[in-house]
MDAnalysis code that builds the backbone (N, CA, C; Angstrom):
import MDAnalysis as mda
import numpy as np

u = mda.Universe.empty(270, n_residues=90, atom_resindex=np.repeat(np.arange(90), 3), trajectory=True)
u.add_TopologyAttr("name", ["N", "CA", "C"] * 90)
u.add_TopologyAttr("resid", np.arange(1, 91))
u.add_TopologyAttr("resname", ["UNK", "UNK", "UNK", "UNK", "UNK", "UNK", "UNK", "UNK", "UNK", "UNK", "UNK", "UNK", "UNK", "UNK", "UNK", "UNK", "UNK", "UNK", "UNK", "UNK", "UNK", "UNK", "UNK", "UNK", "UNK", "UNK", "UNK", "UNK", "UNK", "UNK", "UNK", "UNK", "UNK", "UNK", "UNK", "UNK", "UNK", "UNK", "UNK", "UNK", "UNK", "UNK", "UNK", "UNK", "UNK", "UNK", "UNK", "UNK", "UNK", "UNK", "UNK", "UNK", "UNK", "UNK", "UNK", "UNK", "UNK", "UNK", "UNK", "UNK", "UNK", "UNK", "UNK", "UNK", "UNK", "UNK", "UNK", "UNK", "UNK", "UNK", "UNK", "UNK", "UNK", "UNK", "UNK", "UNK", "UNK", "UNK", "UNK", "UNK", "UNK", "UNK", "UNK", "UNK", "UNK", "UNK", "UNK", "UNK", "UNK", "UNK"])
u.atoms.positions = np.array([
    [125.981, -142.013, -76.641],
    [125.026, -143.040, -76.613],
    [125.721, -144.364, -76.855],
    [125.515, -145.329, -75.966],
    [126.146, -146.622, -76.157],
    [125.349, -147.500, -77.049],
    [125.988, -148.063, -78.058],
    [125.317, -148.965, -78.951],
    [125.345, -150.382, -78.370],
    [124.333, -151.085, -78.459],
    [124.261, -152.450, -78.070],
    [124.089, -153.326, -79.239],
    [123.207, -154.266, -79.144],
    [122.937, -155.167, -80.246],
    [121.845, -154.684, -81.162],
    [121.824, -155.245, -82.342],
    [120.750, -154.948, -83.289],
    [119.737, -156.064, -83.185],
    [118.462, -155.642, -83.214],
    [117.358, -156.600, -83.202],
    [116.622, -156.561, -84.535],
    [116.388, -157.731, -85.059],
    [115.742, -157.847, -86.361],
    [114.235, -157.915, -86.233],
    [113.528, -157.135, -87.013],
    [112.050, -157.154, -86.992],
    [111.555, -157.476, -88.392],
    [110.808, -158.544, -88.485],
    [110.125, -158.901, -89.744],
    [108.692, -158.323, -89.654],
    [108.362, -157.383, -90.485],
    [107.047, -156.731, -90.378],
    [106.488, -156.601, -91.743],
    [105.477, -157.396, -92.069],
    [104.712, -157.378, -93.361],
    [105.648, -157.391, -94.533],
    [106.517, -158.399, -94.534],
    [107.379, -158.590, -95.662],
    [108.632, -157.721, -95.755],
    [108.808, -156.915, -94.768],
    [109.975, -156.003, -94.750],
    [110.833, -156.376, -93.491],
    [112.112, -156.256, -93.620],
    [113.055, -156.448, -92.519],
    [113.515, -155.163, -92.023],
    [113.512, -154.940, -90.681],
    [113.975, -153.716, -90.073],
    [115.001, -154.119, -88.993],
    [116.006, -153.397, -88.817],
    [116.999, -153.611, -87.744],
    [116.925, -152.417, -86.761],
    [116.607, -152.757, -85.535],
    [116.472, -151.732, -84.513],
    [117.660, -151.904, -83.553],
    [118.108, -150.761, -83.050],
    [119.273, -150.799, -82.076],
    [118.758, -150.883, -80.652],
    [119.325, -151.773, -79.906],
    [119.055, -151.968, -78.494],
    [120.173, -151.378, -77.748],
    [119.984, -150.208, -77.100],
    [121.048, -149.654, -76.285],
    [121.198, -150.448, -75.014],
    [122.398, -150.529, -74.483],
    [122.634, -151.287, -73.223],
    [121.906, -150.673, -72.070],
    [121.578, -149.351, -72.162],
    [120.902, -148.712, -71.045],
    [119.396, -148.834, -71.106],
    [118.856, -149.365, -72.182],
    [117.408, -149.480, -72.327],
    [116.880, -150.384, -71.188],
    [115.764, -149.954, -70.633],
    [115.150, -150.647, -69.494],
    [114.271, -151.846, -69.914],
    [113.908, -151.869, -71.182],
    [113.134, -152.936, -71.718],
    [113.907, -153.748, -72.767],
    [113.513, -154.976, -72.904],
    [114.246, -155.831, -73.816],
    [113.531, -155.705, -75.160],
    [114.251, -155.153, -76.114],
    [113.725, -154.902, -77.445],
    [113.302, -156.182, -78.157],
    [114.013, -157.289, -77.870],
    [113.663, -158.587, -78.470],
    [112.221, -158.962, -78.085],
    [111.908, -158.707, -76.823],
    [110.596, -159.048, -76.287],
    [109.524, -158.239, -76.973],
    [109.763, -156.924, -77.169],
    [108.879, -156.027, -77.821],
    [108.634, -156.424, -79.287],
    [109.780, -156.773, -79.954],
    [109.714, -157.168, -81.384],
    [108.885, -158.412, -81.529],
    [109.148, -159.376, -80.614],
    [108.357, -160.671, -80.615],
    [106.889, -160.412, -80.495],
    [106.559, -159.532, -79.547],
    [105.121, -159.209, -79.304],
    [104.490, -158.587, -80.529],
    [105.165, -157.585, -81.165],
    [104.601, -156.950, -82.332],
    [104.463, -157.987, -83.467],
    [105.449, -158.841, -83.640],
    [105.324, -159.882, -84.717],
    [104.136, -160.816, -84.452],
    [103.970, -161.157, -83.205],
    [102.804, -162.050, -82.855],
    [101.476, -161.370, -83.191],
    [101.354, -160.115, -82.788],
    [100.102, -159.354, -83.065],
    [99.927, -159.269, -84.577],
    [100.975, -158.932, -85.320],
    [100.852, -158.826, -86.795],
    [100.426, -160.192, -87.429],
    [101.029, -161.265, -86.944],
    [100.632, -162.588, -87.475],
    [99.122, -162.871, -87.202],
    [98.633, -162.470, -86.023],
    [97.277, -162.720, -85.709],
    [96.328, -161.877, -86.566],
    [96.716, -160.649, -86.846],
    [95.937, -159.771, -87.708],
    [95.905, -160.333, -89.142],
    [96.973, -160.840, -89.654],
    [97.050, -161.427, -90.954],
    [96.104, -162.639, -91.023],
    [96.191, -163.472, -89.968],
    [95.274, -164.658, -89.911],
    [93.824, -164.278, -89.930],
    [93.470, -163.261, -89.175],
    [92.069, -162.850, -89.067],
    [91.583, -162.095, -90.302],
    [92.483, -161.419, -91.005],
    [92.101, -160.602, -92.128],
    [93.000, -160.830, -93.345],
    [93.028, -162.086, -93.844],
    [94.005, -162.430, -94.909],
    [93.794, -161.694, -96.176],
    [92.602, -161.251, -96.509],
    [92.323, -160.600, -97.800],
    [92.508, -159.097, -97.765],
    [92.740, -158.596, -96.584],
    [92.926, -157.140, -96.428],
    [94.280, -156.686, -96.963],
    [94.329, -155.567, -97.618],
    [95.633, -155.040, -98.143],
    [96.587, -154.836, -96.948],
    [97.853, -154.994, -97.236],
    [98.916, -154.897, -96.210],
    [98.898, -153.603, -95.431],
    [98.601, -152.520, -96.061],
    [98.619, -151.209, -95.363],
    [97.511, -151.211, -94.320],
    [96.407, -151.841, -94.587],
    [95.287, -151.866, -93.585],
    [95.640, -152.937, -92.510],
    [96.316, -153.980, -92.818],
    [96.781, -154.895, -91.777],
    [97.785, -154.235, -90.856],
    [98.568, -153.358, -91.341],
    [99.529, -152.670, -90.556],
    [98.824, -151.735, -89.607],
    [97.827, -150.988, -90.167],
    [97.009, -150.067, -89.264],
    [96.327, -150.850, -88.191],
    [95.735, -152.014, -88.467],
    [95.077, -152.837, -87.448],
    [96.138, -153.309, -86.477],
    [97.295, -153.678, -86.867],
    [98.318, -154.104, -85.939],
    [98.744, -153.013, -84.989],
    [98.950, -151.817, -85.510],
    [99.286, -150.672, -84.686],
    [98.197, -150.391, -83.700],
    [96.951, -150.332, -84.182],
    [95.812, -150.061, -83.294],
    [95.664, -151.125, -82.181],
    [95.905, -152.393, -82.531],
    [95.814, -153.468, -81.588],
    [96.883, -153.367, -80.481],
    [98.093, -153.004, -80.909],
    [99.149, -152.812, -79.943],
    [98.899, -151.606, -79.056],
    [98.367, -150.520, -79.651],
    [98.025, -149.312, -78.859],
    [96.900, -149.660, -77.856],
    [95.907, -150.412, -78.300],
    [94.792, -150.812, -77.396],
    [95.306, -151.619, -76.255],
    [96.173, -152.581, -76.477],
    [96.706, -153.388, -75.432],
    [97.524, -152.516, -74.475],
    [98.240, -151.544, -74.984],
    [99.069, -150.696, -74.115],
    [98.130, -149.861, -73.219],
    [97.105, -149.226, -73.725],
    [96.208, -148.405, -72.940],
    [95.404, -149.246, -71.940],
    [95.036, -150.461, -72.306],
    [94.359, -151.362, -71.394],
    [95.303, -151.704, -70.207],
    [96.554, -152.023, -70.561],
    [97.479, -152.399, -69.495],
    [97.756, -151.148, -68.602],
    [97.796, -150.032, -69.171],
    [98.041, -148.784, -68.394],
    [96.857, -148.518, -67.454],
    [95.636, -148.764, -67.970],
    [94.429, -148.564, -67.164],
    [94.445, -149.609, -65.982],
    [94.771, -150.803, -66.263],
    [94.835, -151.870, -65.233],
    [95.864, -151.546, -64.198],
    [97.038, -150.993, -64.609],
    [98.109, -150.685, -63.665],
    [97.650, -149.536, -62.753],
    [96.983, -148.508, -63.345],
    [96.488, -147.425, -62.531],
    [95.479, -147.882, -61.496],
    [94.601, -148.756, -61.903],
    [93.576, -149.302, -60.926],
    [94.263, -150.082, -59.864],
    [95.314, -150.889, -60.188],
    [96.060, -151.623, -59.214],
    [96.805, -150.698, -58.259],
    [97.422, -149.609, -58.768],
    [98.074, -148.691, -57.920],
    [97.068, -148.010, -56.910],
    [95.901, -147.726, -57.392],
    [94.876, -147.092, -56.476],
    [94.466, -148.117, -55.400],
    [94.354, -149.374, -55.750],
    [93.985, -150.370, -54.734],
    [95.096, -150.507, -53.686],
    [96.331, -150.469, -54.161],
    [97.486, -150.590, -53.218],
    [97.529, -149.363, -52.344],
    [97.327, -148.192, -52.897],
    [97.256, -146.931, -52.061],
    [96.199, -147.027, -51.003],
    [95.017, -147.464, -51.396],
    [93.927, -147.584, -50.479],
    [94.224, -148.600, -49.325],
    [94.863, -149.709, -49.716],
    [95.255, -150.691, -48.674],
    [96.272, -150.108, -47.733],
    [97.263, -149.342, -48.310],
    [98.260, -148.828, -47.481],
    [97.728, -147.750, -46.485],
    [96.683, -147.039, -46.895],
    [96.099, -146.072, -46.013],
    [95.402, -146.763, -44.817],
    [94.925, -147.985, -45.039],
    [94.223, -148.698, -43.990],
    [95.127, -149.360, -42.983],
    [96.397, -149.449, -43.338],
    [97.392, -150.111, -42.386],
    [97.599, -149.209, -41.194],
    [97.635, -149.866, -40.047],
    [97.921, -149.007, -38.858],
    [99.371, -148.508, -38.873],
    [99.523, -147.269, -38.403],
    [100.850, -146.667, -38.389],
    [101.322, -146.659, -36.930],
    [102.653, -146.849, -36.752],
    [103.200, -146.864, -35.420],
    [103.278, -145.579, -34.744],
])
């Protein structure tokens, strides 16, 4: 396994270092930035909530976004398939 750079994640007062392999297809910095943004929004919306509950809300929010994006991608793929079927073939 090739080691690449380490990416720093600040998550609810704790610092984590994640390894980005050079072969990874996604940019870990982008993912970390997204998770930090979601966590910041949860803290703003629920400032009095204990940290462990804010973490759960953050995880659920990220999962919800993932499944929504997956659903939208599947619908898009079906639309493309249907359009391709309508194209005349030579």
